[in-house]
N, C-alpha and C positions, 0 to 999 in steps of 0.2 A: 411525535419528536420534534421539536423546533428545527427549523433550519441552521444547517451549520454557518458559523459566522465566516464571511469572506477572508480570505488569505492574500496577502500579496505574494508574487511567485518567490522571492528571496525567503520570506518568512516561512511560506509552506514548505520549503525545501531544508530550512534550518530546523524546523520543528520536526520534520519526518527524519531528519539525519539524526537529531538528538535521540528518539525513540529508538531508532536503529542501534545507536550507540549503546543505549542501556540493554538492549536483548544482546549485541555482541560481547558486553565487558561482563553481564551477569547471567547471561543464559535464561534458563526458567524462573529464575527470580526476576530477572529485567523484563521480561515479558509482564509479570504481574505489575510492574510499577509504570507500565507506558499508561499514559492519561487519553483521556476520552480526545481531548485537542490533538495527541500525536496521532492517535490512530484515525481521526480524521485527516489530518497533514498527508499520513501515509497514503491513505485510499485515495484521496486527492492528486497525489502525485501519481500513482498508478494510472489513473483515468487520464491525465495529462500525457503520460507515456504512451496511451494508447490501447491500456486494457479495456476490452470490453465488459461492463458489469453482466453479471448473469442473476436474474431473480433467483431467490431462493427456494420457490417451487418449481423451477424450470429443471426439463431434463438436461442431462449433461449433454453438452454441445458435442457435434461429430470431429471438430477439430478444436485445437487450442484457441481461446477469445484472443492472443496475441502471443507470439513468440519471436522475441528477440534473438533467441539462440539459435545460430545455424549450426545444422549437423556437421560434423567432420566425414569427410570421406576418404578414410584411411583405408 
């Protein structure tokens, strides 16, 4: 597989946001219309936000690779 082309930060976020817009507006049909470039941008955005990649054959981690959501103590 070729290396993904480099994205500038603004372009990466715009491409990722457009993909999310497709999914949000069209649901399952929107998912089928997301491009390879948009998938790359979403993955790169997740990595930039601190999500740790887990290799496909790796066992499930003991804890979340990243959890920005704080549990409520109600």
